[in-house]
N, C-alpha and C positions, 0 to 999 in steps of 0.2 A: 321414342319420345324423350327429348332432353329437358329435364326440369332443374338440374343442379347448376350451381354457378361456376364450378371448377371441374375439369376433367377427372375421371375416376381415379387415375393414377396420382393425382395431386391433392386428393382429399385429405383433410386433417380433422382432428377432434374439435368441433365447434360447440362449446358449452352454451352458446347463446342460441343455437339452432335446434333446440330440443323438440320443437314442434314440427320439424321436417318430415318424420315418418307419417304423421297424420295428414300433413299438407300434401304429400305425394298421393295418398289415397283420395283426398278431396279433389285434387287436380285431375286424376284419372276419371273421376265421376263427372267433372264439369267440362272437360276438354271439348266434348261434342255438343255442349249446350250453348245457349245465347248469353249466359252469364259472362260478364267481362271482368278483367283484372281490376279495373277502376271501381266496379261495383263491390268487389271484395275489399278493396282499400277503404272505401266509404263504410263498409260493414264493420271492419275492425275499428274504425274511428268511433262509430256509434257504440260498440261494445266497450271501448275504453272510456267513453264519456259516461256510460252507465256505471262503470266501476268507480269513476271519480265522484259521481253523485252519492253512491253508497258510502264511500269514504267520508264525504262531507256530512252525511247524516249521522255517521258514527255507530258504535255498537259492535260487539264482537262478531255476531252472526253476519251483519252487513260487511264487515271486513273480510270474513272468510269467503263470502260470495264474490266480493270485489276481487280478491286474490285469484279465484278460479277464473273470473272473467278476463283478468290480465293474461292468463295462460291461453285462453281462447283467442284473445287478441294476437298474441305472439304466433299462434298456429295459423290464423288467417293472414297475418303479415308474411308468413313464409309461403303462402299459397298464391298471392297475387302475381308476384314476379315469375313463379314457377309456371303458372297458367299461361302467361305471356310467352315464356320460352317454349312451352309444350306446343303452342300454336305457331311458333316461329314468328312471333309478332312482338318483339321487344319494343318498348315505348319510352320515349323521353318524358312524355306527359306523365306516364305511370311512375317513372323513376323519381321525378320531382314531387309529384303529389304524395307518394309514399313517405318521403322524408318530412314533408310539411305536415302530413297527418300524424306521423310519429311525434313530431314536436308538439302538436296540438294536444295529443293524448297525454304526453308527459306533463305539459303545462296544466291540463285539467286535473290530473291525478294529484299532482303536488299542491295545487290550489285547493282541491278537495280535502286533502290532509290538513292544510293550514286552516281551512274554515271549521273543521271539526273542533268543537269546544269554544268557538268564537274567534273570529278573525281580528287580529290586531296588526298595527303597522309593523311591529317587530316580526311577527310570524309571516307577514307578507314579504318582507325583505329577505328573510331566511328562505322562503319558498322560491323566490327569484334566484337567489344564489345557488340553491340546490338544483334548480332547473338548468341554469347555465353550466353548472358543474357536470350534470348528467349529459347535457348536450356535448360538452367538450370531450367527455369520456367516450361517448358513442362516435364522435368524429374521429378520435384516435383509433378506435377499432376499425372504423370504416376505411380510414386512410391506408392502413397496412393491408387490409383485406382486399381493397380495390387494387393496390399495387401488386399484390400476389396474383389476383385474377388476371390482370393485364399481362403479367409476365409468364403465366402458364397457359395462355390461350383460352381462358375462361370467359365468362360473361363480361361484355364491355359496355353495358348500358350505363354504368356509373364510371366516371372519370375522375382523376385526381384534380384536374382543373375543369370545373364545370362552367366557366365563364364564356367559353368560346364555342363549345360543341353545339351542333344543331340537332334537330329532331330527325326521326326516320321519315321516309316518304309518306307514310300513312298517318303521321302525327299532324295535328293542327298547329302550324307554326306560330300563330298568335298566342294560343294557349301555352305552348312551350315557352315562349318569350315571357309571358306573365308569370308562370310558375318558376322559371329560372330566376327572375328578378326577386321574387319572394324568397326563394331558396337562398339567394345570395345575401339577403338581409338577415336571415336566420342563421346561416351556416358559413357564409363566405369568409368572414374574418377569422373564424376558427380554422377553416381549411387552409387559408393562407399562412396563419401562424404555425400550424402543424407542419406545413411544408418547410417553413424557415427553420424550425427546431430540428426537423428530421435531417435536413441538409447540413446543419451545423454539427450534428452528432454523427452523421454517417455521410461524409463527403463522396464516397464511392457509390454511385447508383447501382453498381453490379455486386455490391457486398452480399455475401451469402446469407446475412441476417434477414434479408427480404424474403427468402424462400425457406426459412427455418420453420418447420411445422410446430416445433415446441413453442417457439415464440408466438406463433399465430394462435395456438391454443391458449396461451397465457393471456393474450390481449382480448380474447373473446369474453373474458370476465367483464369487460367494459361494454360489451354489446348490449343493445336495447333489450333483447330477449332475456338475457341473464339479469339485467337490472330489474326488469319486471318480475322475474322469478324471485329475486331477493325481497322485493316489496311484498309479494304474495306470502313468502315464508314468514316475514315479520308480522304480517296481518294474521296469519294462522297461529302464530305464537303469542298473539296479543301484545306485540311490541312495535306496532306500526309507528309510534312516535319516534322510533329510532331512525326512520327513513332519512330525515334531513341530515343527521350526523353521518349516516352511511355515505351519502353522495358528497357532502362537503368535506368530510375528513377522511373517511375510510377509503373510498374509491379514488379520490384525488391522490392520497398517499400511495395507493397501489399503482396508479399511473406513473408517479414519480419514480418509484422503485423499478417498475418495468423499464422505463426509459434509461435508467442508470445501468441496469443489467444488460440491456440491449446495446448500449454504448460500449460497455466493457467487452462484450462478446464480439462486436464489430471490430474493435481495436485488436483483439486477440486473433480474429480471423485474418485481418489485414497483415499482422505480423508473422503469422505462421502459415497462412495460405490454406487454412482448413475451415470447414463449415462449423458453425457453433452447434 
């Protein structure tokens, strides 16, 4: 039963995928049931919305519970695609719905944090900037992870260019079209910009930096699972108000440093012919 996104020999330390061990057990329990991956996706969306409401209500205990729910959300998020792979029924509907629901949960959580203590125009603007920053960071993680999966013979449900790919024979083509359009609105400009930046910094598509497990581990800090873990930790430390600064300043700075290091390693690899 194949549930992972990359072959065993190409696995790397994914700091954003801490929910995978529990997700594997959950998939083994569900693989022979009528529960679908889409139902799991909708379930983690509900869990994320409940966490957002708790953040909006405020209070330390609510924040602690909300943080736990975010980790539950991450575990369920790891299970939906794994269940589809275990049944050998990958789905473009599930692929797009997963990303759209992730965005919805992020938006709800950040709005909930902004509402806590009274929503103002300034807090709303900061929340939107934080949301787009978080989405950009997740897109950066996804871009290099998808590139790695495609180059190692891993899961191909996600593509670097989502504008042209079609659904599987068992997918509803109309639903795929609708979800892909919505995905393009939310993520399309980021995917395109990331591709442009990546090609400018790494003109050689065969550069060994694309297969560097150390670089992949480093970029997983920007993955959604790790982002939610950071929010949970701040909530448990009663510092949830730091979340906006984390996304707008801290993680954007981390992305910039990562790209600089990656660029320098790519240049060194090109000059010396060695992997970073």
